N, C-alpha and C positions, 0 to 999 in steps of 0.2 A: 409872616404868617398872620392871618386875621385874628386867630385866637389870642395871641400875645398882645396885639394892638387893642383889641376890644377889652381885654382883661385889665389893661393899664389905664383905661378911660375912668374918669370920675363918675360916681353914681352907679357903677356896675356892681350889683349885689351879689349875683351868682351867674355863673357861666358854665353851661353844660354842653358837652359834645354829644350829638345824637347819632349821626351816621358817619363814621370815619373822621377825616380832617376837614369836611366841607360844611356840615350842617350843625348849628348851634342853637341853644335856647338861652336867651339872655334875659335875666331878671334885673330891671333897673329900678332903683330907689331914688325918686326925685321929689322935690317939694311942690312942683306945679307942672301943668301940662306943657307949658313953654319950654321948660328945661328938658322934659322928655323929648319933645320935638327936636330940640337941638341935639340930644344924644343920639337919637335915630338918624339924624341928618349926618352927624359925624361918623356913625358906622357906615352909612351909604357911600361916604366919600373915600373910604379905603379902597385902594386899587385892587385888593384881592376879594372884595365883596361884590357879588353879582346882583343879588336881590335881598331886600329886607321884608 
């Protein structure tokens, strides 16, 4: 499930379920924009993620 995979990632400060099991709000705490981009890319690469 995407929720558990995202929650286990580094830099994830908060993870909220919005609509059932499919939509999330992710609050990421990073030191710079490059790390934020890497985190978003890591989320995009999850098999269960359709859109970021």
